[in-house]
Each structure stands twice: as C-alpha cells, then as structure tokens.
N, C-alpha and C positions, 0 to 999 in steps of 0.2 A: 420646307420650301423647295420647289423644283429647281434643279441646278442646270445651268447651260452646259455643264460638262457632258451631259447626256446628248446634246444636240450635235456636237462636233463629229462623232463617228459616222452618222448617216450622211452628213454633208461631205465628209472625207471620202466615203465610199463612192458617192456619185462623182466627185471630182476625179478620182482615180480611174473610175470606169469609163467616163464620158469624154475626158479631155486629154490633150497631149501634155507632155512635160512643160513646154513653154506656155501653153494656155493656162495651166494651173498656176504657174508663177505670176502670170499677168492678172488672173482673177484675184488671187490672195493679196497681191500688191495693191490692187484697187480697193480691196476690203480692209486694208490697214496694216498688213504685214510689212515690216521694214525689209525690203528685198536685199539690202546689204548683208543681212544675217543669212541669206541663202546664196550669196554670190559665189561661194565655193562650190556650189552644185550647178554644174552646167554640162549638158549633153553635147559632147563633141566626138568626132570620129576618133576611135582608139581608146576612149575611156569607158568605164563600166558603170557610170552613174545612171541610175534608173529612176522611174517614178516612185518606186518603193523607198529609195533613199530620200527623195524629196518629201514624201509624205511623213516619213519618220522625223525629219528635221522640223516639219510643220507641227507635228505632235508636241515636240518639245517647246516650241514657241507659243502654241496655244495653251499648253499646260501651265505656262508661267503668267498667263493673263489673269487679271481680276475678273469678277463676274460681269461687270459692266462692259469692259473691253471685249470679253469673249462674246457677249450677247451681240454687240455691234458688229464684230467680225463675222460671226456666223450668219447674221441676217444679210449683211452686205455680200458675203460669199454666195449665198443663195440667189440674191438679186442679180449679181453679175453673171452667175452661171446660167440662170434661166433666161437672161437677156440674150445670151449667145446660143442657147440650145434648150428651148422649152420642152423638148420631147422627153426629158428625164424627170419632169415634174411628178409624174405618176409614181415613178420609182422612188423618188425622194420622199413623197408623201407616205408611201408604204413603209419605208425604213424609219421615218420619224414616228409614225403611229405605233410601231412595235415598241418604241421606248416611251410612249405616252405623250407625244408632242404633235402639234399641228402647226402648219404655216399657212396663213391666210392674210391677204391684203398687206403684206409687209410686216406682219406681227407673228412672232413665235409664241405660242401659249400651250400650256399643258392640255392634253385632250381631256374632255369632261367638263371644261369650262364652257365652251360653246361649240356647236356643230358648225364646222367650216362651210357647209352647204347653206345653212341658214344665214351665216354671215354674208355670203356672196349674194344672196337674194335680197337682203335688206337694203332699203334706200341708203344713199351715201351718208346722209347726216346721222342716221342711226347706226349704220355700219361702222362709221368712224368711232362713235362713242362705245360701241360694243367691243371693238378692238382695244380701245383705251382701257376699258374695264378689265378685259382679260389680261392685258399687260400689267396693270396695276395690281391685280390679284396675284399674278405670278410673282411679282416683285415684292409682295408683302405690304403694299400700300392699301390697306383694307378700307379706310375711309374714302380714299380716292376711287376705289373700285365701286363702292356703293354710289358715290356721286355720279360717276360715268355711266353706270348701269341705269340709274334713274334718268339721267340725261338722254340716253338712247330712247327711252319710252317717251320722255317729254317731247323730243324731236318728232317721233312718229305721230303722237297725238296732236301736236301743234299743226303738223302738215294736214292732217285730216280735218281739224277745226277750220283751217283756212280753205281747204278744198270744198268742204260741205257748208261753209258759211255758218258755223256754229257759234261765232262770237269770239270773245277774248279768252283763250285757254288759261291765262294766268289768273283769272278770277275764279276758277274752279279748283277744288282740291285734286290731288293726284289721283285719288280713287275715282272721283267723278269724271275726270278727264278720260281715264281708261274706259269707264263704263260708256260714256257718251261717244267716244271714238269708235268703240266696238260696235255700238248700235248703228252709228252712221255708216260704218263699213259693211254692215250686214253680215257680221261674222256668224251669228247663230242661225239665221235663216239659211245661209249657204251650207252650214254644217248639216242642218236638217235635210236639205236637198241632196247633198252628197250621200248621206246615210240611206235615204230613201232610194237613191239610185242604185245602191248595192244590195237592196232587198231587206233592209231592217224594218221591223214592225213598228207601227206608230207609237205604241206604248213604250217600246224600248228607246225610240228616238226622243220622245218627250222626257223620259227619265234622264237620259244622258245629257240633253240640253239643259235641264234644270240644274244638274250637278256641275256641268262644265261652266255654266254662267256663274254659279256660286263660287267655283274655284277661282275664276278670273277676278271676281270681286274681292275674295279673300286674299288673293295674291297681291292685288293692288294695295290692300290695307297693310300687308306685311312689308312691302317695299316702302310705302309711305311712312310707316312706323320706324323702320330701320334707318331711313334717311334722316328722320328727326332725332332718333336716339343714338345712332352710331355713326352718323355721317358728318359730324362737325369737322370743319376744315383744319382745326388745330390738333386733331388726333388725341384729344385729352380724355375722351370717353372710352370705357372698356368696350372691346369688340370681340364677338365670337366668330371665328373664321368660318365655321360651318354655316352660320346664318348669312354671312356675306356671300358664300357660294350659292345658297338658296336664292338670294336676291338677284344674282347674276343670271341664274337659270330662269327666274320669273321674267326678267327683262328680255331674255331671248324668246320666251314663249309669247310675251305681249307683242314684241316687234314682229315675230313671225305671224301671229294671228291677225295683225293689222295690215298685212300685205294685201294689195288689191288683187284678189284672185277671181274677179268677175270679168276678166278680159277687157278692162277699161270701162266697164259699165258703171 
C-alpha cells in the first residue's frame, strides 16, 4: 500500500522554496501542527534560527504522526499553501509525480489510479466518486473502491438518461445503462468522425469502432460482475487488488467517454 511518508518531502520542498519562515509556521499550524512544539524556533534579530531549522523540526513532528494524521496534515498543508500562492502548483505537481503521487480536487492518490486531467474534466457528481474511489483504493478499502468507481459511472449514465429522456436508469442493468448512455451521447459516431478527420481509411475506422464498442461492452460486464462478486459492503468476499485497479480504470474510461464533446450539441 502506498505510504503518505512519500508525500511530505515534495510538500516540504515547496513550503521551504515558496514561503517565509513565519508563513510556513502559519500554514502548518492551520494544517494541524501544534505550534507550541515549534515555539522555541523564532526568527529574531541576533539569532541564527533559519528555515532549515524549522523544516528539520517539522520533519520530526511529521515522522511521529500515524498515517491518517499524516494524510490529513499533508492535504491541509497543500490546500493552505495553494490558497496563498497557487503559482507553485505546477512545481508541487512535478515533485509529487516523481514519487508516484498526484493531487486533484483535494485528494492525494497514487499516480496510475486516475489521470488528474480526466478527473478535472469529469462532471462534479462523477468527479467526486472517482476521487472517493482513488482514496479508498489508496487506503486499502477495496470493496469501497469498487462501489465508488461504479457509482461514478452510475452518476454519469443517470445524467445522460435524464438529459436524453431515456427513462428510469435504475430499471436497466449496469451494462445496459453504459451501452444506452454511450449510444445517446453519440460516442462511436463522434469517434468515427474524428478518425476520418485525421485521414483514417473507412475499413480501419469500421474495424476500430467494432472493437472499441466491444471493449466498452465487455468493460461494463467486468465492472458489473466485480460489483456483484467483490463489492459487498461487509467486506466478507475475497478480493483481488489487481481486478479492483482494473475496475477503477474502466470507470475512468467510461466517465471520460461519456463527456459531452459535441460542444453542447
């Protein structure tokens, strides 16, 4: 399981690079650090206390936190620092990605779970469930990750059912909902149009469409089956982590494919 110990060094580096001594103390205080533990560190005329001394003291405090406390502290530190100076977000993203982490929508998750750009483009209802799925997968709650991933697709398909007047989505199977929502959104015709626009031959387009349509249908079946066989709320059924990861990636693909890319048409 990914450890939040990996996420403190990038946040630490950005704090030290971008903020003054007193700003750092203010940020980490709001993020949950007991400032009394740092009260002996104060920059005054005539003393030699530096940001380096402050960061070393913070390292000790962070190192003694449990995983849950460390997670909360790191996320709040990011939020507070970005609220003051969002210009360092690109630098922070770069440093986190080197260690296999991404920050999106208030959630820290291992890279490879979801593409942060897809998360940002997703509708809020699906975006929220995708973030929840990533956080649960990161924390080892695999049944919860499956439920949230499927919930993201449920939200996306329900929105399209309502928008296109397709009836009650709860009366259709998960696989049928995905198929009908995709059809209503015009996912495959749009794909054909885009491929034709970049010069693909008709035979190649037809073959790709057939296989892409089949893969979406099979992916929906996979998610539907995993939700039934591995997604019980009591966590009593055996779970394969690799299949849960696949479920999350399918959810991302479905949500991304169902975005309205017709310019509102």
